[in-house]
mmJSON file of the N, C-alpha and C atoms, coordinates in Angstrom:
{"data_MODEL":{"atom_site":{
"group_PDB":["ATOM","ATOM","ATOM","ATOM","ATOM","ATOM","ATOM","ATOM","ATOM","ATOM","ATOM","ATOM","ATOM","ATOM","ATOM","ATOM","ATOM","ATOM","ATOM","ATOM","ATOM","ATOM","ATOM","ATOM","ATOM","ATOM","ATOM","ATOM","ATOM","ATOM","ATOM","ATOM","ATOM","ATOM","ATOM","ATOM","ATOM","ATOM","ATOM","ATOM","ATOM","ATOM","ATOM","ATOM","ATOM","ATOM","ATOM","ATOM","ATOM","ATOM","ATOM","ATOM","ATOM","ATOM","ATOM","ATOM","ATOM","ATOM","ATOM","ATOM","ATOM","ATOM","ATOM","ATOM","ATOM","ATOM","ATOM","ATOM","ATOM","ATOM","ATOM","ATOM","ATOM","ATOM","ATOM","ATOM","ATOM","ATOM","ATOM","ATOM","ATOM","ATOM","ATOM","ATOM","ATOM","ATOM","ATOM","ATOM","ATOM","ATOM","ATOM","ATOM","ATOM","ATOM","ATOM","ATOM","ATOM","ATOM","ATOM","ATOM","ATOM","ATOM","ATOM","ATOM","ATOM","ATOM","ATOM","ATOM","ATOM","ATOM","ATOM","ATOM","ATOM","ATOM","ATOM","ATOM","ATOM","ATOM","ATOM","ATOM","ATOM","ATOM","ATOM","ATOM","ATOM","ATOM","ATOM","ATOM","ATOM","ATOM","ATOM","ATOM","ATOM","ATOM","ATOM","ATOM","ATOM","ATOM","ATOM","ATOM","ATOM","ATOM","ATOM","ATOM","ATOM","ATOM","ATOM","ATOM","ATOM","ATOM","ATOM","ATOM","ATOM","ATOM","ATOM","ATOM","ATOM","ATOM","ATOM","ATOM","ATOM","ATOM","ATOM","ATOM","ATOM","ATOM","ATOM","ATOM","ATOM","ATOM","ATOM","ATOM","ATOM","ATOM","ATOM","ATOM","ATOM","ATOM","ATOM","ATOM","ATOM","ATOM","ATOM","ATOM","ATOM","ATOM","ATOM","ATOM","ATOM","ATOM","ATOM","ATOM","ATOM","ATOM","ATOM","ATOM","ATOM","ATOM","ATOM","ATOM","ATOM","ATOM","ATOM","ATOM","ATOM","ATOM","ATOM","ATOM","ATOM","ATOM","ATOM","ATOM","ATOM","ATOM","ATOM","ATOM","ATOM","ATOM","ATOM","ATOM","ATOM","ATOM","ATOM","ATOM","ATOM","ATOM","ATOM","ATOM","ATOM","ATOM","ATOM"],
"id":[1,2,3,4,5,6,7,8,9,10,11,12,13,14,15,16,17,18,19,20,21,22,23,24,25,26,27,28,29,30,31,32,33,34,35,36,37,38,39,40,41,42,43,44,45,46,47,48,49,50,51,52,53,54,55,56,57,58,59,60,61,62,63,64,65,66,67,68,69,70,71,72,73,74,75,76,77,78,79,80,81,82,83,84,85,86,87,88,89,90,91,92,93,94,95,96,97,98,99,100,101,102,103,104,105,106,107,108,109,110,111,112,113,114,115,116,117,118,119,120,121,122,123,124,125,126,127,128,129,130,131,132,133,134,135,136,137,138,139,140,141,142,143,144,145,146,147,148,149,150,151,152,153,154,155,156,157,158,159,160,161,162,163,164,165,166,167,168,169,170,171,172,173,174,175,176,177,178,179,180,181,182,183,184,185,186,187,188,189,190,191,192,193,194,195,196,197,198,199,200,201,202,203,204,205,206,207,208,209,210,211,212,213,214,215,216,217,218,219,220,221,222,223,224,225,226,227,228,229,230,231],
"type_symbol":["N","C","C","N","C","C","N","C","C","N","C","C","N","C","C","N","C","C","N","C","C","N","C","C","N","C","C","N","C","C","N","C","C","N","C","C","N","C","C","N","C","C","N","C","C","N","C","C","N","C","C","N","C","C","N","C","C","N","C","C","N","C","C","N","C","C","N","C","C","N","C","C","N","C","C","N","C","C","N","C","C","N","C","C","N","C","C","N","C","C","N","C","C","N","C","C","N","C","C","N","C","C","N","C","C","N","C","C","N","C","C","N","C","C","N","C","C","N","C","C","N","C","C","N","C","C","N","C","C","N","C","C","N","C","C","N","C","C","N","C","C","N","C","C","N","C","C","N","C","C","N","C","C","N","C","C","N","C","C","N","C","C","N","C","C","N","C","C","N","C","C","N","C","C","N","C","C","N","C","C","N","C","C","N","C","C","N","C","C","N","C","C","N","C","C","N","C","C","N","C","C","N","C","C","N","C","C","N","C","C","N","C","C","N","C","C","N","C","C","N","C","C","N","C","C","N","C","C","N","C","C"],
"label_atom_id":["N","CA","C","N","CA","C","N","CA","C","N","CA","C","N","CA","C","N","CA","C","N","CA","C","N","CA","C","N","CA","C","N","CA","C","N","CA","C","N","CA","C","N","CA","C","N","CA","C","N","CA","C","N","CA","C","N","CA","C","N","CA","C","N","CA","C","N","CA","C","N","CA","C","N","CA","C","N","CA","C","N","CA","C","N","CA","C","N","CA","C","N","CA","C","N","CA","C","N","CA","C","N","CA","C","N","CA","C","N","CA","C","N","CA","C","N","CA","C","N","CA","C","N","CA","C","N","CA","C","N","CA","C","N","CA","C","N","CA","C","N","CA","C","N","CA","C","N","CA","C","N","CA","C","N","CA","C","N","CA","C","N","CA","C","N","CA","C","N","CA","C","N","CA","C","N","CA","C","N","CA","C","N","CA","C","N","CA","C","N","CA","C","N","CA","C","N","CA","C","N","CA","C","N","CA","C","N","CA","C","N","CA","C","N","CA","C","N","CA","C","N","CA","C","N","CA","C","N","CA","C","N","CA","C","N","CA","C","N","CA","C","N","CA","C","N","CA","C","N","CA","C","N","CA","C","N","CA","C","N","CA","C","N","CA","C","N","CA","C"],
"label_alt_id":[null,null,null,null,null,null,null,null,null,null,null,null,null,null,null,null,null,null,null,null,null,null,null,null,null,null,null,null,null,null,null,null,null,null,null,null,null,null,null,null,null,null,null,null,null,null,null,null,null,null,null,null,null,null,null,null,null,null,null,null,null,null,null,null,null,null,null,null,null,null,null,null,null,null,null,null,null,null,null,null,null,null,null,null,null,null,null,null,null,null,null,null,null,null,null,null,null,null,null,null,null,null,null,null,null,null,null,null,null,null,null,null,null,null,null,null,null,null,null,null,null,null,null,null,null,null,null,null,null,null,null,null,null,null,null,null,null,null,null,null,null,null,null,null,null,null,null,null,null,null,null,null,null,null,null,null,null,null,null,null,null,null,null,null,null,null,null,null,null,null,null,null,null,null,null,null,null,null,null,null,null,null,null,null,null,null,null,null,null,null,null,null,null,null,null,null,null,null,null,null,null,null,null,null,null,null,null,null,null,null,null,null,null,null,null,null,null,null,null,null,null,null,null,null,null,null,null,null,null,null,null],
"label_comp_id":["MET","MET","MET","ASN","ASN","ASN","VAL","VAL","VAL","ILE","ILE","ILE","HIS","HIS","HIS","VAL","VAL","VAL","LEU","LEU","LEU","GLY","GLY","GLY","ALA","ALA","ALA","GLY","GLY","GLY","CYS","CYS","CYS","PRO","PRO","PRO","ARG","ARG","ARG","CYS","CYS","CYS","LEU","LEU","LEU","GLN","GLN","GLN","LEU","LEU","LEU","LYS","LYS","LYS","ASN","ASN","ASN","ASN","ASN","ASN","ALA","ALA","ALA","GLN","GLN","GLN","ALA","ALA","ALA","ALA","ALA","ALA","ALA","ALA","ALA","ALA","ALA","ALA","SER","SER","SER","ALA","ALA","ALA","GLY","GLY","GLY","VAL","VAL","VAL","ASP","ASP","ASP","CYS","CYS","CYS","GLN","GLN","GLN","VAL","VAL","VAL","VAL","VAL","VAL","GLU","GLU","GLU","VAL","VAL","VAL","SER","SER","SER","GLN","GLN","GLN","ILE","ILE","ILE","ASP","ASP","ASP","GLU","GLU","GLU","ILE","ILE","ILE","LEU","LEU","LEU","GLN","GLN","GLN","PHE","PHE","PHE","GLY","GLY","GLY","ALA","ALA","ALA","MET","MET","MET","MET","MET","MET","THR","THR","THR","PRO","PRO","PRO","ALA","ALA","ALA","LEU","LEU","LEU","VAL","VAL","VAL","VAL","VAL","VAL","ASP","ASP","ASP","GLY","GLY","GLY","LYS","LYS","LYS","LEU","LEU","LEU","THR","THR","THR","ILE","ILE","ILE","GLN","GLN","GLN","GLY","GLY","GLY","ARG","ARG","ARG","ILE","ILE","ILE","ALA","ALA","ALA","THR","THR","THR","VAL","VAL","VAL","GLU","GLU","GLU","GLU","GLU","GLU","ILE","ILE","ILE","ALA","ALA","ALA","ALA","ALA","ALA","LEU","LEU","LEU","LEU","LEU","LEU","GLN","GLN","GLN"],
"label_asym_id":["A","A","A","A","A","A","A","A","A","A","A","A","A","A","A","A","A","A","A","A","A","A","A","A","A","A","A","A","A","A","A","A","A","A","A","A","A","A","A","A","A","A","A","A","A","A","A","A","A","A","A","A","A","A","A","A","A","A","A","A","A","A","A","A","A","A","A","A","A","A","A","A","A","A","A","A","A","A","A","A","A","A","A","A","A","A","A","A","A","A","A","A","A","A","A","A","A","A","A","A","A","A","A","A","A","A","A","A","A","A","A","A","A","A","A","A","A","A","A","A","A","A","A","A","A","A","A","A","A","A","A","A","A","A","A","A","A","A","A","A","A","A","A","A","A","A","A","A","A","A","A","A","A","A","A","A","A","A","A","A","A","A","A","A","A","A","A","A","A","A","A","A","A","A","A","A","A","A","A","A","A","A","A","A","A","A","A","A","A","A","A","A","A","A","A","A","A","A","A","A","A","A","A","A","A","A","A","A","A","A","A","A","A","A","A","A","A","A","A","A","A","A","A","A","A","A","A","A","A","A","A"],
"label_entity_id":["1","1","1","1","1","1","1","1","1","1","1","1","1","1","1","1","1","1","1","1","1","1","1","1","1","1","1","1","1","1","1","1","1","1","1","1","1","1","1","1","1","1","1","1","1","1","1","1","1","1","1","1","1","1","1","1","1","1","1","1","1","1","1","1","1","1","1","1","1","1","1","1","1","1","1","1","1","1","1","1","1","1","1","1","1","1","1","1","1","1","1","1","1","1","1","1","1","1","1","1","1","1","1","1","1","1","1","1","1","1","1","1","1","1","1","1","1","1","1","1","1","1","1","1","1","1","1","1","1","1","1","1","1","1","1","1","1","1","1","1","1","1","1","1","1","1","1","1","1","1","1","1","1","1","1","1","1","1","1","1","1","1","1","1","1","1","1","1","1","1","1","1","1","1","1","1","1","1","1","1","1","1","1","1","1","1","1","1","1","1","1","1","1","1","1","1","1","1","1","1","1","1","1","1","1","1","1","1","1","1","1","1","1","1","1","1","1","1","1","1","1","1","1","1","1","1","1","1","1","1","1"],
"label_seq_id":[1,1,1,2,2,2,3,3,3,4,4,4,5,5,5,6,6,6,7,7,7,8,8,8,9,9,9,10,10,10,11,11,11,12,12,12,13,13,13,14,14,14,15,15,15,16,16,16,17,17,17,18,18,18,19,19,19,20,20,20,21,21,21,22,22,22,23,23,23,24,24,24,25,25,25,26,26,26,27,27,27,28,28,28,29,29,29,30,30,30,31,31,31,32,32,32,33,33,33,34,34,34,35,35,35,36,36,36,37,37,37,38,38,38,39,39,39,40,40,40,41,41,41,42,42,42,43,43,43,44,44,44,45,45,45,46,46,46,47,47,47,48,48,48,49,49,49,50,50,50,51,51,51,52,52,52,53,53,53,54,54,54,55,55,55,56,56,56,57,57,57,58,58,58,59,59,59,60,60,60,61,61,61,62,62,62,63,63,63,64,64,64,65,65,65,66,66,66,67,67,67,68,68,68,69,69,69,70,70,70,71,71,71,72,72,72,73,73,73,74,74,74,75,75,75,76,76,76,77,77,77],
"pdbx_PDB_ins_code":[null,null,null,null,null,null,null,null,null,null,null,null,null,null,null,null,null,null,null,null,null,null,null,null,null,null,null,null,null,null,null,null,null,null,null,null,null,null,null,null,null,null,null,null,null,null,null,null,null,null,null,null,null,null,null,null,null,null,null,null,null,null,null,null,null,null,null,null,null,null,null,null,null,null,null,null,null,null,null,null,null,null,null,null,null,null,null,null,null,null,null,null,null,null,null,null,null,null,null,null,null,null,null,null,null,null,null,null,null,null,null,null,null,null,null,null,null,null,null,null,null,null,null,null,null,null,null,null,null,null,null,null,null,null,null,null,null,null,null,null,null,null,null,null,null,null,null,null,null,null,null,null,null,null,null,null,null,null,null,null,null,null,null,null,null,null,null,null,null,null,null,null,null,null,null,null,null,null,null,null,null,null,null,null,null,null,null,null,null,null,null,null,null,null,null,null,null,null,null,null,null,null,null,null,null,null,null,null,null,null,null,null,null,null,null,null,null,null,null,null,null,null,null,null,null,null,null,null,null,null,null],
"Cartn_x":[-55.496,-54.172,-53.332,-52.694,-51.785,-50.485,-49.849,-48.531,-47.591,-46.493,-45.451,-44.224,-43.744,-42.498,-41.406,-40.307,-39.133,-38.131,-37.844,-36.971,-35.561,-34.592,-33.199,-32.326,-31.039,-30.062,-29.733,-30.395,-30.118,-29.086,-28.835,-27.895,-28.496,-27.71,-28.245,-29.432,-29.44,-30.571,-31.848,-31.698,-32.848,-33.382,-32.482,-32.899,-33.597,-33.135,-33.788,-35.2,-35.355,-36.68,-37.603,-37.085,-37.893,-38.319,-37.391,-37.718,-38.764,-38.62,-39.599,-40.973,-41.005,-42.281,-42.969,-42.199,-42.771,-43.275,-42.516,-42.928,-44.172,-44.251,-45.414,-46.674,-46.57,-47.732,-48.198,-47.248,-47.598,-48.232,-47.671,-48.205,-49.563,-49.8,-51.083,-52.125,-51.689,-52.609,-53.119,-52.263,-52.639,-52.028,-52.865,-52.385,-51.721,-50.414,-49.731,-48.543,-48.107,-46.952,-45.861,-44.652,-43.518,-42.602,-42.396,-41.623,-40.399,-39.234,-38.011,-37.833,-37.506,-37.239,-35.832,-34.926,-33.535,-33.042,-33.8,-33.389,-33.673,-32.657,-32.771,-33.91,-34.13,-35.208,-36.574,-36.728,-37.988,-38.159,-37.077,-37.127,-37.563,-37.008,-37.348,-38.803,-39.363,-40.762,-41.707,-41.284,-42.093,-41.919,-40.956,-40.728,-39.77,-39.111,-38.184,-36.873,-36.402,-35.125,-34.05,-34.476,-33.545,-33.985,-33.012,-33.33,-32.71,-33.202,-34.331,-35.631,-36.591,-37.9,-38.97,-40.148,-41.268,-42.472,-43.04,-44.24,-45.328,-46.452,-47.575,-48.739,-49.171,-50.276,-50.09,-48.863,-48.574,-48.245,-48.289,-48.028,-46.687,-45.8,-44.518,-44.793,-44.449,-44.792,-43.59,-42.466,-41.274,-40.064,-39.127,-37.883,-36.705,-35.544,-34.315,-34.062,-34.912,-34.701,-35.39,-35.061,-35.665,-36.882,-38.046,-39.273,-39.354,-39.926,-40.078,-41.243,-41.285,-42.382,-43.71,-43.72,-44.951,-45.41,-44.474,-44.839,-45.463,-44.86,-45.353,-46.713,-46.878,-48.164,-49.268,-48.964,-49.956,-50.336,-49.384,-49.678,-50.58,-50.508,-51.307,-52.729,-53.018,-54.368,-55.355],
"Cartn_y":[18.507,17.927,18.302,17.308,17.546,18.135,18.951,19.482,19.089,18.461,18.077,18.919,19.621,20.369,19.597,19.362,18.749,19.875,20.139,21.249,20.751,21.353,20.979,21.527,21.406,21.999,21.129,19.997,19.115,18.05,17.816,16.782,15.393,14.349,12.997,12.649,13.125,12.847,13.537,14.741,15.478,14.793,14.342,13.645,12.333,11.632,10.396,10.691,11.776,12.159,12.48,13.163,13.469,12.177,11.254,9.973,9.211,9.229,8.558,9.206,10.525,11.231,10.863,10.809,10.437,8.992,8.102,6.702,6.563,7.344,7.286,7.738,8.802,9.297,8.255,7.637,6.612,5.401,4.948,3.757,4.024,5.268,5.615,5.985,6.104,6.481,7.908,8.771,10.158,11.052,11.917,12.882,14.015,14.158,15.225,15.73,16.899,17.531,17.575,17.156,17.194,18.336,19.284,20.484,20.523,20.744,20.906,22.369,22.627,23.985,23.988,24.74,24.725,26.075,27.121,28.445,28.575,28.992,29.026,29.925,31.061,31.951,31.307,30.526,29.81,28.681,27.979,26.9,27.461,28.595,29.21,29.676,30.064,30.486,29.352,28.11,26.959,26.622,27.259,27.009,25.863,25.363,24.242,24.739,24.033,24.366,23.343,22.198,21.138,20.596,20.183,19.539,18.155,17.248,17.451,17.577,18.247,18.41,18.188,17.839,17.524,18.369,19.035,19.845,19.258,18.882,18.318,19.291,19.784,20.744,21.917,22.458,23.642,23.403,22.152,21.845,21.116,21.659,21.011,19.734,18.602,17.32,16.576,16.632,15.883,16.753,16.77,17.502,16.811,16.952,16.42,14.952,14.319,12.902,12.563,11.385,10.899,10.062,10.528,9.777,8.596,7.504,6.324,6.537,5.705,5.744,5.52,4.592,4.266,5.432,6.134,7.291,8.396,8.642,9.705,9.324,8.063,7.607,7.797,7.545,7.719,9.196,10.094,11.531,11.989,11.28,11.658,11.135,10.224,9.641,10.606],
"Cartn_z":[2.108,1.975,3.188,3.768,4.885,4.361,5.186,4.86,5.985,5.615,6.571,6.265,7.281,7.153,7.879,7.197,7.804,8.028,9.288,9.643,9.902,9.23,9.425,8.316,8.519,7.601,6.396,6.261,5.131,5.444,6.725,7.14,6.867,6.969,6.731,7.63,8.876,9.775,9.267,8.774,8.237,6.982,6.137,4.923,5.253,6.295,6.719,7.221,7.972,8.455,7.286,6.28,5.091,4.4,4.227,3.592,4.401,5.731,6.586,6.462,6.367,6.23,4.914,3.844,2.549,2.569,3.176,3.268,4.143,5.214,6.108,5.389,4.62,3.881,2.872,2.199,1.21,1.883,2.994,3.652,4.29,4.725,5.34,4.292,3.037,1.978,2.125,2.678,2.933,1.858,1.297,0.319,1.074,0.932,1.653,0.858,1.27,0.669,1.729,1.381,2.308,1.864,2.768,2.47,3.37,2.78,3.557,3.93,5.186,5.653,6.234,5.617,6.062,6.565,6.348,6.809,8.302,9.067,10.524,10.992,10.326,10.766,10.567,9.5,9.273,10.291,10.606,11.595,12.945,13.322,14.607,14.648,13.507,13.459,13.842,13.611,14.001,15.483,16.151,17.565,17.844,16.817,16.997,17.585,18.603,19.227,18.874,18.331,17.939,16.587,15.794,14.515,14.511,13.706,12.803,13.585,12.96,13.58,12.527,13.017,12.129,12.524,11.533,11.74,10.852,11.459,10.705,10.804,9.643,9.576,10.532,10.556,11.34,12.799,13.255,14.664,14.796,15.614,15.894,16.673,16.094,16.704,17.272,16.594,17.01,16.72,17.663,17.407,18.074,17.443,18.006,17.742,16.942,16.635,15.312,14.822,13.58,13.946,13.586,13.841,12.877,13.363,12.507,11.55,10.527,9.566,10.298,11.238,11.974,12.823,13.486,14.313,13.452,12.314,11.44,10.862,10.475,9.938,10.981,12.243,13.31,13.449,13.251,13.325,12.182,11.071,9.897,9.94,10.844,10.922,11.508],
"occupancy":[1.0,1.0,1.0,1.0,1.0,1.0,1.0,1.0,1.0,1.0,1.0,1.0,1.0,1.0,1.0,1.0,1.0,1.0,1.0,1.0,1.0,1.0,1.0,1.0,1.0,1.0,1.0,1.0,1.0,1.0,1.0,1.0,1.0,1.0,1.0,1.0,1.0,1.0,1.0,1.0,1.0,1.0,1.0,1.0,1.0,1.0,1.0,1.0,1.0,1.0,1.0,1.0,1.0,1.0,1.0,1.0,1.0,1.0,1.0,1.0,1.0,1.0,1.0,1.0,1.0,1.0,1.0,1.0,1.0,1.0,1.0,1.0,1.0,1.0,1.0,1.0,1.0,1.0,1.0,1.0,1.0,1.0,1.0,1.0,1.0,1.0,1.0,1.0,1.0,1.0,1.0,1.0,1.0,1.0,1.0,1.0,1.0,1.0,1.0,1.0,1.0,1.0,1.0,1.0,1.0,1.0,1.0,1.0,1.0,1.0,1.0,1.0,1.0,1.0,1.0,1.0,1.0,1.0,1.0,1.0,1.0,1.0,1.0,1.0,1.0,1.0,1.0,1.0,1.0,1.0,1.0,1.0,1.0,1.0,1.0,1.0,1.0,1.0,1.0,1.0,1.0,1.0,1.0,1.0,1.0,1.0,1.0,1.0,1.0,1.0,1.0,1.0,1.0,1.0,1.0,1.0,1.0,1.0,1.0,1.0,1.0,1.0,1.0,1.0,1.0,1.0,1.0,1.0,1.0,1.0,1.0,1.0,1.0,1.0,1.0,1.0,1.0,1.0,1.0,1.0,1.0,1.0,1.0,1.0,1.0,1.0,1.0,1.0,1.0,1.0,1.0,1.0,1.0,1.0,1.0,1.0,1.0,1.0,1.0,1.0,1.0,1.0,1.0,1.0,1.0,1.0,1.0,1.0,1.0,1.0,1.0,1.0,1.0,1.0,1.0,1.0,1.0,1.0,1.0,1.0,1.0,1.0,1.0,1.0,1.0,1.0,1.0,1.0,1.0,1.0,1.0],
"B_iso_or_equiv":[0.0,0.0,0.0,0.0,0.0,0.0,0.0,0.0,0.0,0.0,0.0,0.0,0.0,0.0,0.0,0.0,0.0,0.0,0.0,0.0,0.0,0.0,0.0,0.0,0.0,0.0,0.0,0.0,0.0,0.0,0.0,0.0,0.0,0.0,0.0,0.0,0.0,0.0,0.0,0.0,0.0,0.0,0.0,0.0,0.0,0.0,0.0,0.0,0.0,0.0,0.0,0.0,0.0,0.0,0.0,0.0,0.0,0.0,0.0,0.0,0.0,0.0,0.0,0.0,0.0,0.0,0.0,0.0,0.0,0.0,0.0,0.0,0.0,0.0,0.0,0.0,0.0,0.0,0.0,0.0,0.0,0.0,0.0,0.0,0.0,0.0,0.0,0.0,0.0,0.0,0.0,0.0,0.0,0.0,0.0,0.0,0.0,0.0,0.0,0.0,0.0,0.0,0.0,0.0,0.0,0.0,0.0,0.0,0.0,0.0,0.0,0.0,0.0,0.0,0.0,0.0,0.0,0.0,0.0,0.0,0.0,0.0,0.0,0.0,0.0,0.0,0.0,0.0,0.0,0.0,0.0,0.0,0.0,0.0,0.0,0.0,0.0,0.0,0.0,0.0,0.0,0.0,0.0,0.0,0.0,0.0,0.0,0.0,0.0,0.0,0.0,0.0,0.0,0.0,0.0,0.0,0.0,0.0,0.0,0.0,0.0,0.0,0.0,0.0,0.0,0.0,0.0,0.0,0.0,0.0,0.0,0.0,0.0,0.0,0.0,0.0,0.0,0.0,0.0,0.0,0.0,0.0,0.0,0.0,0.0,0.0,0.0,0.0,0.0,0.0,0.0,0.0,0.0,0.0,0.0,0.0,0.0,0.0,0.0,0.0,0.0,0.0,0.0,0.0,0.0,0.0,0.0,0.0,0.0,0.0,0.0,0.0,0.0,0.0,0.0,0.0,0.0,0.0,0.0,0.0,0.0,0.0,0.0,0.0,0.0,0.0,0.0,0.0,0.0,0.0,0.0],
"pdbx_formal_charge":[null,null,null,null,null,null,null,null,null,null,null,null,null,null,null,null,null,null,null,null,null,null,null,null,null,null,null,null,null,null,null,null,null,null,null,null,null,null,null,null,null,null,null,null,null,null,null,null,null,null,null,null,null,null,null,null,null,null,null,null,null,null,null,null,null,null,null,null,null,null,null,null,null,null,null,null,null,null,null,null,null,null,null,null,null,null,null,null,null,null,null,null,null,null,null,null,null,null,null,null,null,null,null,null,null,null,null,null,null,null,null,null,null,null,null,null,null,null,null,null,null,null,null,null,null,null,null,null,null,null,null,null,null,null,null,null,null,null,null,null,null,null,null,null,null,null,null,null,null,null,null,null,null,null,null,null,null,null,null,null,null,null,null,null,null,null,null,null,null,null,null,null,null,null,null,null,null,null,null,null,null,null,null,null,null,null,null,null,null,null,null,null,null,null,null,null,null,null,null,null,null,null,null,null,null,null,null,null,null,null,null,null,null,null,null,null,null,null,null,null,null,null,null,null,null,null,null,null,null,null,null],
"auth_seq_id":[1,1,1,2,2,2,3,3,3,4,4,4,5,5,5,6,6,6,7,7,7,8,8,8,9,9,9,10,10,10,11,11,11,12,12,12,13,13,13,14,14,14,15,15,15,16,16,16,17,17,17,18,18,18,19,19,19,20,20,20,21,21,21,22,22,22,23,23,23,24,24,24,25,25,25,26,26,26,27,27,27,28,28,28,29,29,29,30,30,30,31,31,31,32,32,32,33,33,33,34,34,34,35,35,35,36,36,36,37,37,37,38,38,38,39,39,39,40,40,40,41,41,41,42,42,42,43,43,43,44,44,44,45,45,45,46,46,46,47,47,47,48,48,48,49,49,49,50,50,50,51,51,51,52,52,52,53,53,53,54,54,54,55,55,55,56,56,56,57,57,57,58,58,58,59,59,59,60,60,60,61,61,61,62,62,62,63,63,63,64,64,64,65,65,65,66,66,66,67,67,67,68,68,68,69,69,69,70,70,70,71,71,71,72,72,72,73,73,73,74,74,74,75,75,75,76,76,76,77,77,77],
"auth_comp_id":["MET","MET","MET","ASN","ASN","ASN","VAL","VAL","VAL","ILE","ILE","ILE","HIS","HIS","HIS","VAL","VAL","VAL","LEU","LEU","LEU","GLY","GLY","GLY","ALA","ALA","ALA","GLY","GLY","GLY","CYS","CYS","CYS","PRO","PRO","PRO","ARG","ARG","ARG","CYS","CYS","CYS","LEU","LEU","LEU","GLN","GLN","GLN","LEU","LEU","LEU","LYS","LYS","LYS","ASN","ASN","ASN","ASN","ASN","ASN","ALA","ALA","ALA","GLN","GLN","GLN","ALA","ALA","ALA","ALA","ALA","ALA","ALA","ALA","ALA","ALA","ALA","ALA","SER","SER","SER","ALA","ALA","ALA","GLY","GLY","GLY","VAL","VAL","VAL","ASP","ASP","ASP","CYS","CYS","CYS","GLN","GLN","GLN","VAL","VAL","VAL","VAL","VAL","VAL","GLU","GLU","GLU","VAL","VAL","VAL","SER","SER","SER","GLN","GLN","GLN","ILE","ILE","ILE","ASP","ASP","ASP","GLU","GLU","GLU","ILE","ILE","ILE","LEU","LEU","LEU","GLN","GLN","GLN","PHE","PHE","PHE","GLY","GLY","GLY","ALA","ALA","ALA","MET","MET","MET","MET","MET","MET","THR","THR","THR","PRO","PRO","PRO","ALA","ALA","ALA","LEU","LEU","LEU","VAL","VAL","VAL","VAL","VAL","VAL","ASP","ASP","ASP","GLY","GLY","GLY","LYS","LYS","LYS","LEU","LEU","LEU","THR","THR","THR","ILE","ILE","ILE","GLN","GLN","GLN","GLY","GLY","GLY","ARG","ARG","ARG","ILE","ILE","ILE","ALA","ALA","ALA","THR","THR","THR","VAL","VAL","VAL","GLU","GLU","GLU","GLU","GLU","GLU","ILE","ILE","ILE","ALA","ALA","ALA","ALA","ALA","ALA","LEU","LEU","LEU","LEU","LEU","LEU","GLN","GLN","GLN"],
"auth_asym_id":["A","A","A","A","A","A","A","A","A","A","A","A","A","A","A","A","A","A","A","A","A","A","A","A","A","A","A","A","A","A","A","A","A","A","A","A","A","A","A","A","A","A","A","A","A","A","A","A","A","A","A","A","A","A","A","A","A","A","A","A","A","A","A","A","A","A","A","A","A","A","A","A","A","A","A","A","A","A","A","A","A","A","A","A","A","A","A","A","A","A","A","A","A","A","A","A","A","A","A","A","A","A","A","A","A","A","A","A","A","A","A","A","A","A","A","A","A","A","A","A","A","A","A","A","A","A","A","A","A","A","A","A","A","A","A","A","A","A","A","A","A","A","A","A","A","A","A","A","A","A","A","A","A","A","A","A","A","A","A","A","A","A","A","A","A","A","A","A","A","A","A","A","A","A","A","A","A","A","A","A","A","A","A","A","A","A","A","A","A","A","A","A","A","A","A","A","A","A","A","A","A","A","A","A","A","A","A","A","A","A","A","A","A","A","A","A","A","A","A","A","A","A","A","A","A","A","A","A","A","A","A"],
"auth_atom_id":["N","CA","C","N","CA","C","N","CA","C","N","CA","C","N","CA","C","N","CA","C","N","CA","C","N","CA","C","N","CA","C","N","CA","C","N","CA","C","N","CA","C","N","CA","C","N","CA","C","N","CA","C","N","CA","C","N","CA","C","N","CA","C","N","CA","C","N","CA","C","N","CA","C","N","CA","C","N","CA","C","N","CA","C","N","CA","C","N","CA","C","N","CA","C","N","CA","C","N","CA","C","N","CA","C","N","CA","C","N","CA","C","N","CA","C","N","CA","C","N","CA","C","N","CA","C","N","CA","C","N","CA","C","N","CA","C","N","CA","C","N","CA","C","N","CA","C","N","CA","C","N","CA","C","N","CA","C","N","CA","C","N","CA","C","N","CA","C","N","CA","C","N","CA","C","N","CA","C","N","CA","C","N","CA","C","N","CA","C","N","CA","C","N","CA","C","N","CA","C","N","CA","C","N","CA","C","N","CA","C","N","CA","C","N","CA","C","N","CA","C","N","CA","C","N","CA","C","N","CA","C","N","CA","C","N","CA","C","N","CA","C","N","CA","C","N","CA","C","N","CA","C","N","CA","C","N","CA","C","N","CA","C","N","CA","C","N","CA","C"],
"pdbx_PDB_model_num":[1,1,1,1,1,1,1,1,1,1,1,1,1,1,1,1,1,1,1,1,1,1,1,1,1,1,1,1,1,1,1,1,1,1,1,1,1,1,1,1,1,1,1,1,1,1,1,1,1,1,1,1,1,1,1,1,1,1,1,1,1,1,1,1,1,1,1,1,1,1,1,1,1,1,1,1,1,1,1,1,1,1,1,1,1,1,1,1,1,1,1,1,1,1,1,1,1,1,1,1,1,1,1,1,1,1,1,1,1,1,1,1,1,1,1,1,1,1,1,1,1,1,1,1,1,1,1,1,1,1,1,1,1,1,1,1,1,1,1,1,1,1,1,1,1,1,1,1,1,1,1,1,1,1,1,1,1,1,1,1,1,1,1,1,1,1,1,1,1,1,1,1,1,1,1,1,1,1,1,1,1,1,1,1,1,1,1,1,1,1,1,1,1,1,1,1,1,1,1,1,1,1,1,1,1,1,1,1,1,1,1,1,1,1,1,1,1,1,1,1,1,1,1,1,1,1,1,1,1,1,1]
}}}
């Protein structure tokens, strides 16, 4: 099972990224868990310097912007 971490303080941009991640997993038919991370010390442990950020299976993939559903689905393939 893939794990997607959405890093951010819970702002509207972070929530949009979470929604996009969930939609991407559904459209790609990938079994995954989407986890929100809002604590700054946890965000820094992933190496993110800007939010919102996306971590797929432990790898920081996108930061500082909202990834599209298509971009996230491609990361899950």
